[in-house]
C-alpha positions as CSV (number, residue, x, y, z in Angstrom):
1,M,6.4,-30.0,32.9
2,Q,4.4,-31.0,29.9
3,T,3.5,-34.6,29.0
4,P,4.8,-35.9,25.6
5,S,1.3,-35.7,24.1
6,L,0.8,-32.1,25.4
7,Q,4.2,-31.2,24.0
8,S,3.3,-32.7,20.6
9,L,0.0,-30.7,20.6
10,T,1.8,-27.5,21.5
11,R,4.4,-28.0,18.8
12,R,1.7,-28.7,16.2
13,A,-0.2,-25.6,17.3
14,Q,3.0,-23.5,17.0
15,N,3.7,-24.9,13.5
16,R,0.2,-24.1,12.4
17,A,0.5,-20.6,13.8
18,I,3.8,-20.1,11.9
19,A,2.2,-21.5,8.7
20,V,-0.9,-19.2,9.0
21,T,1.4,-16.2,9.7
22,G,3.4,-17.0,6.6
23,I,0.3,-17.3,4.4
24,G,-0.9,-14.0,5.9
25,R,2.4,-12.3,5.0
26,V,2.3,-13.5,1.5
27,L,-1.3,-12.4,1.1
28,A,-0.6,-9.0,2.7
29,L,2.3,-8.5,0.3
30,A,0.2,-9.5,-2.7
31,G,-2.5,-7.0,-1.4
32,V,0.1,-4.2,-1.8
33,V,1.7,-5.4,-5.0
34,L,-1.4,-6.1,-7.0
35,P,-3.0,-2.6,-6.6
36,L,0.3,-0.8,-7.0
37,F,1.1,-2.7,-10.2
38,M,-2.4,-2.7,-11.7
39,I,-3.2,0.9,-10.9
40,G,0.3,1.9,-11.9
41,I,-0.3,0.5,-15.3
42,L,-3.6,2.3,-15.6
43,K,-1.7,5.6,-15.0
44,F,-0.5,5.4,-18.6
45,T,-4.1,5.5,-20.0
46,A,-6.1,8.5,-21.0
47,V,-9.0,7.3,-18.8
48,E,-6.8,7.4,-15.7
49,V,-5.2,10.7,-16.6
50,E,-8.8,12.1,-16.6
51,A,-9.8,10.2,-13.4
52,L,-6.9,11.7,-11.5
53,K,-7.9,15.3,-12.2
54,P,-10.3,15.8,-9.3
55,V,-8.0,13.9,-6.9
56,I,-4.7,15.7,-7.8
57,G,-6.4,19.1,-8.6
58,G,-8.6,18.9,-5.5
59,T,-5.7,18.3,-3.1
60,P,-3.6,21.3,-2.4
61,W,-0.5,19.3,-1.5
62,L,-0.7,17.4,-4.8
63,A,-1.8,20.1,-7.2
64,W,1.8,21.2,-7.9
65,L,2.3,18.0,-9.9
66,Y,0.3,19.4,-12.7
67,S,2.3,22.6,-13.0
68,A,5.5,20.7,-12.8
69,F,4.7,17.8,-15.1
70,G,1.4,18.5,-16.8
71,E,-1.6,16.2,-16.4
72,P,-0.3,13.3,-18.5
73,G,3.2,13.7,-17.1
74,A,2.0,13.6,-13.5
75,S,0.0,10.5,-14.1
76,Y,3.0,8.8,-15.9
77,L,5.3,9.8,-13.0
78,L,2.9,8.3,-10.4
79,G,2.5,5.1,-12.5
80,T,6.2,4.7,-12.8
81,V,6.7,5.1,-9.1
82,E,3.8,2.6,-8.4
83,I,5.2,0.0,-10.7
84,L,8.7,0.3,-9.4
85,T,7.5,0.1,-5.8
86,A,5.4,-3.0,-6.6
87,L,8.5,-4.7,-8.1
88,L,10.6,-3.7,-5.0
89,F,7.9,-5.2,-2.7
90,V,8.1,-8.4,-4.8
91,A,11.9,-8.5,-4.1
92,S,11.5,-7.6,-0.4
93,P,11.4,-11.2,1.0
94,W,14.8,-11.8,-0.5
95,S,16.4,-8.4,-0.2
96,A,16.3,-6.2,3.0
97,R,17.4,-3.2,0.9
98,A,14.6,-3.7,-1.6
99,G,12.2,-4.1,1.3
100,T,13.5,-0.9,2.9
101,V,13.1,1.1,-0.3
102,A,9.7,-0.5,-1.0
103,G,8.4,0.1,2.5
104,A,9.6,3.7,2.5
105,I,8.1,4.6,-0.9
106,G,5.0,2.6,-0.2
107,S,4.6,4.3,3.1
108,L,5.0,7.8,1.5
109,T,2.6,6.9,-1.3
110,F,-0.1,5.5,0.9
111,A,0.3,8.3,3.5
112,V,-0.2,10.9,0.7
113,T,-3.2,9.0,-0.8
114,S,-4.7,8.5,2.6
115,S,-4.3,12.2,3.4
116,T,-6.5,13.0,0.4
117,L,-9.4,11.6,2.5
118,L,-9.1,14.9,4.5
119,A,-9.3,17.2,1.4
120,L,-11.8,15.5,-1.0
121,P,-15.5,14.9,-0.8
122,I,-15.7,11.3,0.3
123,W,-19.1,11.0,2.1
124,E,-22.2,9.8,0.3
125,E,-24.6,12.7,0.8
126,G,-27.6,10.8,-0.5
127,S,-27.2,8.3,2.3
128,G,-26.8,11.0,5.0
129,G,-23.1,11.7,4.8
130,F,-20.8,10.3,7.4
131,P,-20.1,7.3,7.9
132,W,-21.3,6.3,4.4
133,L,-18.4,6.5,1.9
134,N,-19.0,7.5,-1.8
135,A,-17.2,5.8,-4.6
136,L,-14.0,8.0,-4.1
137,G,-14.0,7.4,-0.4
138,S,-14.5,3.6,-0.9
139,F,-11.6,3.6,-3.3
140,L,-9.2,5.6,-1.1
141,I,-10.0,4.0,2.3
142,K,-8.0,0.8,1.4
143,D,-4.9,2.9,1.4
144,V,-5.0,3.1,5.2
145,A,-4.4,-0.7,5.3
146,L,-1.8,-0.5,2.5
147,L,0.0,2.1,4.5
148,G,0.1,-0.3,7.5
149,V,1.5,-3.1,5.4
150,S,4.1,-0.8,3.9
151,L,5.2,0.3,7.4
152,V,5.5,-3.3,8.5
153,V,7.6,-4.2,5.5
154,L,9.8,-1.1,6.2
155,G,10.2,-1.9,9.8
156,E,11.0,-5.6,9.3
157,S,13.4,-4.8,6.4
158,L,15.2,-2.2,8.6
159,A,15.6,-4.8,11.3
160,R,17.0,-7.3,8.8
161,L,19.5,-4.7,7.6
162,R,20.5,-3.9,11.2
163,A,21.0,-7.6,11.9
164,T,23.4,-8.0,9.0
165,V,25.7,-5.1,10.2
């Protein structure tokens, strides 16, 4: 049995843990929304259309996008999906369905972008190669964490949907 002062300390520690977890969830969600939205907007610029050429063209499982949509069209499609997914992530705390769709699309998006790490030259040769990432590798490696956040949102949203049925 705990004394009243020990109970009070335990309760305060639990409240702080809940607050820290809540702040962490907000920041994790912002960490997915901001890159999706900001990079999604960039997909509508000529600079980004050009920047995507080695990524899409150099990845066998993405190269079909160019034959299907053309270089600008592929970039615009990706940008539209990224912006839509960002908006769904924003709605996810209030809507389990939005969270499920956001988590699923985000997971697919970041699984695909993370997979490009296997096909593209991402090691800095001037520094000796592995484990030093070049600029492309440094840009893409964040997608592993974004994949994790997307999977958490997907899993939690599916659980919320199941709880309402």
